[in-house]
ZAMARGU-4260 file (C-alpha; in steps of 0.2 Angstrom, whole numbers, plus 5000, padded with zeros to 4 digits):
<rodrens>
0) 4678/5543/4933 | 4677/5526/4925 | 4688/5512/4931 | 4695/5498/4921 | 4684/5482/4922
5) 4690/5468/4934 | 4681/5454/4925 | 4685/5446/4908 | 4667/5448/4901 | 4665/5466/4908
10) 4678/5471/4895 | 4666/5465/4881 | 4652/5475/4889 | 4663/5491/4889 | 4669/5489/4871
15) 4651/5486/4865 | 4646/5502/4874 | 4660/5512/4866 | 4661/5505/4849 | 4645/5496/4846
20) 4646/5495/4827 | 4664/5491/4826 | 4669/5474/4819 | 4674/5462/4833 | 4675/5446/4824
25) 4677/5441/4805 | 4675/5423/4801 | 4672/5418/4783 | 4658/5429/4777 | 4652/5432/4794
30) 4655/5449/4802 | 4651/5452/4821 | 4650/5469/4828 | 4654/5472/4846 | 4635/5475/4849
35) 4630/5458/4841 | 4644/5449/4851 | 4638/5457/4867 | 4620/5454/4864 | 4622/5436/4858
40) 4632/5432/4873 | 4619/5440/4885 | 4606/5429/4877 | 4616/5413/4878 | 4620/5417/4896
45) 4602/5418/4900 | 4600/5401/4892 | 4614/5393/4902 | 4606/5399/4918 | 4590/5391/4913
50) 4600/5375/4910 | 4606/5376/4928 | 4623/5384/4927 | 4627/5393/4943 | 4642/5402/4949
55) 4659/5393/4945 | 4650/5379/4936 | 4660/5373/4921 | 4654/5375/4903 | 4663/5365/4889
60) 4664/5372/4872 | 4668/5360/4857 | 4664/5371/4842 | 4681/5375/4835 | 4687/5391/4828
65) 4670/5399/4825 | 4661/5414/4831 | 4650/5402/4842 | 4665/5398/4852 | 4668/5416/4856
70) 4650/5420/4860 | 4649/5404/4871 | 4665/5408/4882 | 4658/5426/4886 | 4641/5419/4889
75) 4648/5406/4902 | 4657/5420/4911 | 4641/5431/4911 | 4632/5417/4919 | 4645/5416/4932
80) 4653/5400/4925 | 4670/5394/4920 | 4673/5391/4901 | 4683/5376/4895 | 4687/5377/4877
85) 4692/5361/4868 | 4700/5358/4851 | 4686/5356/4838 | 4693/5339/4833 | 4695/5332/4850
90) 4693/5313/4851 | 4680/5304/4862 | 4693/5297/4874 | 4700/5314/4878 | 4683/5322/4878
95) 4676/5310/4890 | 4691/5313/4902 | 4690/5332/4902 | 4671/5332/4904 | 4672/5320/4919
100) 4688/5329/4926 | 4680/5346/4924 | 4663/5341/4930 | 4656/5351/4916 | 4637/5354/4917
105) 4634/5360/4899 | 4643/5355/4883 | 4641/5367/4868 | 4645/5357/4852 | 4642/5355/4833
110) 4629/5343/4827 | 4642/5335/4816 | 4651/5330/4831 | 4637/5319/4838 | 4646/5302/4835
115) 4661/5307/4845 | 4650/5315/4859 | 4639/5299/4859 | 4655/5288/4862 | 4661/5300/4875
120) 4645/5300/4885 | 4644/5281/4885 | 4658/5281/4898 | 4652/5297/4907 | 4641/5296/4923
125) 4634/5314/4921 | 4618/5323/4918 | 4626/5334/4905 | 4616/5347/4895 | 4620/5350/4877
130) 4618/5365/4866 | 4619/5360/4848 | 4626/5371/4835 | 4620/5367/4817 | 4607/5357/4808
135) 4597/5345/4818 | 4598/5330/4806 | 4614/5323/4812 | 4608/5323/4830 | 4592/5315/4825
140) 4601/5299/4820 | 4606/5298/4838 | 4590/5299/4847 | 4597/5296/4864 | 4607/5312/4864
145) 4595/5326/4869 | 4598/5345/4870 | 4593/5362/4864 | 4597/5370/4847 | 4607/5386/4845
150) 4597/5393/4831 | 4581/5392/4841 | 4589/5402/4855 | 4593/5416/4843 | 4577/5417/4833
155) 4566/5432/4833 | 4554/5423/4845 | 4568/5424/4857 | 4566/5443/4857 | 4581/5446/4846
160) 4584/5458/4831 | 4601/5450/4826 | 4611/5461/4837 | 4602/5464/4854 | 4590/5453/4864
165) 4578/5457/4878 | 4588/5449/4892 | 4585/5450/4911 | 4604/5454/4915 | 4599/5456/4933
170) 4599/5437/4933 | 4617/5437/4930 | 4627/5433/4946 | 4639/5445/4955 | 4657/5439/4953
175) 4674/5444/4959 | 4691/5444/4951 | 4697/5429/4961 | 4684/5418/4954 | 4689/5406/4940
180) 4686/5411/4923 | 4693/5396/4913 | 4701/5379/4914 | 4714/5377/4900 | 4718/5359/4897
185) 4736/5356/4892 | 4744/5339/4888 | 4754/5331/4902 | 4771/5323/4900 | 4763/5307/4905
190) 4745/5303/4909 | 4730/5313/4906 | 4728/5332/4902 | 4729/5344/4916 | 4717/5358/4918
195) 4726/5375/4922 | 4715/5385/4933 | 4714/5404/4928 | 4705/5417/4937 | 4698/5433/4930
200) 4713/5443/4938 | 4726/5431/4931 | 4719/5432/4913 | 4717/5451/4913 | 4734/5454/4921
205) 4742/5443/4908 | 4733/5451/4893 | 4737/5469/4900 | 4755/5465/4900 | 4755/5458/4882
210) 4745/5472/4875 | 4757/5484/4883 | 4773/5477/4875 | 4765/5474/4858 | 4758/5492/4858
215) 4741/5486/4852 | 4728/5500/4848 | 4710/5500/4842 | 4715/5500/4824 | 4724/5483/4825
220) 4717/5469/4815 | 4723/5452/4821 | 4722/5436/4811 | 4720/5421/4822 | 4723/5404/4814
225) 4728/5396/4830 | 4716/5384/4840 | 4705/5394/4853 | 4708/5379/4864 | 4727/5384/4864
230) 4730/5399/4876 | 4740/5408/4862 | 4725/5407/4851 | 4712/5411/4865 | 4721/5427/4871
235) 4721/5435/4853 | 4702/5436/4856 | 4702/5441/4874 | 4716/5455/4871 | 4707/5462/4855
240) 4691/5464/4865 | 4701/5473/4878 | 4709/5486/4866 | 4693/5486/4855 | 4702/5478/4840
245) 4696/5466/4827 | 4700/5447/4826 | 4700/5438/4809 | 4696/5420/4814 | 4702/5406/4803
250) 4698/5388/4805 | 4717/5382/4805 | 4734/5387/4797 | 4735/5371/4787 | 4732/5380/4771
255) 4745/5394/4772 | 4740/5401/4755 | 4722/5404/4761 | 4729/5412/4777 | 4740/5424/4768
260) 4727/5429/4756 | 4716/5433/4771 | 4730/5443/4779 | 4731/5454/4763 | 4712/5455/4760
265) 4708/5461/4778 | 4723/5472/4780 | 4729/5462/4795 | 4741/5471/4806 | 4745/5458/4819
270) 4749/5439/4815 | 4753/5427/4829 | 4762/5412/4822 | 4771/5396/4828 | 4786/5388/4821
275) 4776/5376/4810 | 4768/5391/4801 | 4786/5399/4798 | 4792/5383/4790 | 4777/5383/4778
280) 4781/5402/4774 | 4799/5398/4771 | 4795/5384/4759 | 4786/5397/4748 | 4803/5406/4745
285) 4794/5422/4741 | 4779/5432/4747 | 4777/5444/4732 | 4760/5437/4728 | 4752/5444/4744
290) 4750/5462/4749 | 4757/5462/4767 | 4760/5480/4768 | 4748/5483/4782 | 4756/5470/4793
295) 4765/5478/4808 | 4770/5463/4818 | 4772/5444/4820 | 4773/5435/4837 | 4780/5418/4840
300) 4778/5407/4855 | 4775/5389/4859 | 4792/5384/4854 | 4807/5395/4850 | 4811/5398/4831
305) 4828/5392/4824 | 4839/5407/4822 | 4841/5404/4803 | 4822/5405/4802 | 4822/5422/4810
310) 4835/5428/4798 | 4825/5422/4783 | 4809/5430/4790 | 4818/5446/4792 | 4823/5446/4774
315) 4806/5441/4768 | 4797/5454/4779 | 4809/5468/4782 | 4795/5480/4787 | 4787/5469/4800
320) 4792/5468/4819 | 4795/5451/4825 | 4792/5447/4843 | 4801/5431/4849 | 4792/5426/4865
325) 4791/5412/4878 | 4777/5406/4889 | 4768/5392/4898 | 4749/5389/4900 | 4752/5390/4918
330) 4757/5408/4917 | 4752/5413/4899 | 4767/5422/4895 | 4785/5424/4903 | 4795/5436/4892
335) 4798/5444/4875 | 4812/5450/4865 | 4811/5468/4859 | 4811/5468/4840 | 4825/5481/4841
340) 4836/5467/4849 | 4832/5454/4837 | 4847/5455/4825 | 4859/5456/4839 | 4852/5442/4850
345) 4841/5431/4838 | 4843/5416/4849 | 4835/5425/4864 | 4817/5425/4870 | 4821/5442/4879
350) 4817/5447/4896 | 4802/5446/4908 | 4787/5455/4902 | 4779/5469/4912 | 4773/5465/4929
355) 4782/5448/4929 | 4798/5442/4937 | 4809/5428/4932 | 4825/5419/4938 | 4836/5405/4932
360) 4840/5394/4947 | 4849/5378/4952 | 4841/5363/4960 | 4842/5371/4978 | 4833/5387/4971
365) 4848/5398/4971 | 4850/5410/4956 | 4864/5404/4944 | 4877/5415/4936 | 4875/5421/4918
370) 4879/5407/4906 | 4875/5393/4918 | 4860/5382/4915 | 4846/5381/4927 | 4827/5380/4929
375) 4817/5395/4925 | 4805/5401/4938 | 4791/5414/4937 | 4782/5425/4949 | 4768/5438/4945
380) 4749/5440/4944 | 4750/5431/4928 | 4754/5415/4937 | 4739/5404/4937 | 4731/5395/4952
385) 4737/5377/4949 | 4729/5361/4942 | 4711/5357/4943 | 4708/5342/4955 | 4727/5339/4956
390) 4734/5346/4972 | 4749/5334/4971 | 4755/5340/4954 | 4751/5358/4959 | 4763/5356/4974
395) 4777/5349/4963 | 4776/5364/4951 | 4773/5378/4963 | 4786/5384/4976 | 4779/5394/4991
400) 4783/5412/4993 | 4782/5424/5008 | 4763/5424/5006 | 4751/5414/4995 | 4750/5426/4980
405) 4769/5427/4979 | 4771/5409/4974 | 4784/5404/4961 | 4780/5394/4946 | 4793/5381/4941
410) 4794/5380/4922 | 4803/5363/4920 | 4813/5371/4906 | 4832/5373/4905 | 4837/5391/4903
415) 4852/5402/4904 | 4855/5421/4904 | 4868/5432/4896 | 4878/5446/4906 | 4864/5458/4902
420) 4850/5447/4908 | 4843/5441/4892 | 4835/5424/4892 | 4839/5409/4881 | 4828/5394/4881
425) 4838/5377/4879 | 4824/5364/4880 | 4812/5355/4892 | 4821/5346/4906 | 4812/5330/4901
430) 4818/5332/4883 | 4837/5334/4887 | 4847/5320/4880 | 4861/5312/4890 | 4874/5305/4879
435) 4892/5300/4882 | 4890/5307/4900 | 4885/5324/4893 | 4868/5333/4893 | 4863/5339/4876
440) 4850/5352/4872 | 4839/5346/4857 | 4836/5364/4853 | 4854/5368/4850 | 4856/5354/4838
445) 4840/5358/4829 | 4846/5376/4827 | 4862/5370/4819 | 4853/5358/4807 | 4841/5372/4802
450) 4855/5383/4797 | 4856/5373/4781 | 4848/5381/4766 | 4839/5365/4761 | 4832/5362/4778
455) 4814/5367/4782 | 4812/5359/4799 | 4821/5348/4811 | 4817/5338/4827 | 4829/5330/4838
460) 4826/5316/4850 | 4837/5303/4860 | 4836/5285/4857 | 4842/5271/4868 | 4860/5266/4864
465) 4870/5252/4873 | 4887/5262/4873 | 4881/5280/4873 | 4867/5278/4885 | 4857/5289/4872
470) 4861/5292/4854 | 4855/5308/4845 | 4843/5306/4831 | 4837/5320/4820 | 4822/5320/4809
475) 4824/5332/4795 | 4811/5340/4783 | 4819/5346/4767 | 4815/5362/4757 | 4821/5353/4741
480) 4824/5335/4735 | 4843/5338/4735 | 4846/5335/4753 | 4854/5319/4760 | 4859/5312/4777
485) 4877/5313/4774 | 4876/5332/4770 | 4867/5334/4787 | 4880/5324/4797 | 4894/5334/4789
490) 4886/5350/4793 | 4884/5345/4811 | 4901/5339/4812 | 4908/5355/4807 | 4898/5366/4819
495) 4895/5355/4834 | 4905/5347/4848 | 4908/5329/4844 | 4896/5323/4858 | 4882/5333/4850
500) 4883/5327/4833 | 4868/5316/4828 | 4871/5297/4826 | 4856/5295/4815 | 4848/5306/4802
505) 4831/5302/4795 | 4823/5312/4781 | 4804/5314/4782 | 4791/5323/4772 | 4783/5331/4787
510) 4784/5330/4806 | 4769/5325/4817 | 4760/5339/4826 | 4750/5342/4841 | 4733/5351/4839
515) 4742/5367/4844 | 4755/5365/4830 | 4769/5360/4840 | 4781/5345/4835 | 4774/5330/4843
520) 4791/5322/4850 | 4782/5308/4859 | 4775/5302/4843 | 4793/5303/4835 | 4799/5293/4850
525) 4785/5280/4848 | 4789/5278/4829 | 4808/5277/4831 | 4809/5258/4831 | 4797/5256/4816
</rodrens>
């Protein structure tokens, strides 16, 4: 009898054994079989061990949405290490902080990133080893940055035939499922990014639950245009390897036409999206130019979709299941809405996913009644271990249970439930606007504004006001040139309580984004006075 693997990289080994020639990754013109991905990560794992990586050492990966990133993260795990995937366009200041905070011993990066790396290393007191991906000329201009070159590691001289390598796998350390597998750095409300500690058990448990409710099968082909530094993008790869699917990796979702063309060409069945991508889709008005007949499902998380956007998606893609979901990096995923419930409850993010428990509680930790607003708390094996090198923040976010593994994660998000237990996301507690003595959810106002036919996107913030405490301001991206501020205000006045009606409306061409595609409200706050 064969039991399921308990370590993340063991799933790759099993898939390579069962379907060696099946495509695991498609990226541009490159097509990687499971055998090639497994063999390549074996070879790199051996190199990492030679570079000094030992069990639970951290390996930082800066290569972006490329096959090398996937090879590198599995290699780090096989070497007993902990992978840290960074966004490919990470700036020097953030890179320096994460390298220092994580204590990374090896950095895998592209040669064209040499200037940023040099700037980051200038402030870093570390004997960091670098594996360079790409031509060496760019690095040669910075002679003080040494390292080894990726291509030389995978040459025929290294014992490879393009898919397998002569590797002494007995050098790979024995690990257990409570070992850390990854640090996923997420932006903090204030200060520096936080490294969420994820064990093998955490990551496999979360992935299993998601695969279960999505109904993934070996025939699924997933298009992943989300950054692999973003847990939503990363798990598309980890899950596909577990169910032996194929991932079509795209560098970004900025050029939505190219992404849709790829969906059609590769006969994609699963397409993870974020609200930004939906806004781009809806601006296109029609999708008749793309053959999306193979598409089985869309998933959305990161931020809840406006109800009107869900309805428009349903009209554009009536044959596609849409999964509205909610999650946090600290637990990967919380809940999902069964697509069969979407028309009846378009504003809901569903119920807890398999093997996860959630409650909406008051400040004392007592469960609130349906309809009342409270903090969402989560328990399950998907709840990660806390924040790397930050016990104080970990203590603030986690509530003790009866025993260590039963800790509760405090989301910091305002939620309510209906009488049947379906969850409704109202907004981050830090984002709630206090105006005229009332608390206003930006999400509620944004939903109403997005009901307008001419609105593509909206973002609401609070701005200081001597009389109101905070005034509501909405930034609006139009689908046409016919939209004006007064029309937005009239629409809101007809549909919202008086205290929820924005005082200010600003029409903008686009909204600022984080690297993960979320609306950057901190940038909007900083720009409000300009």
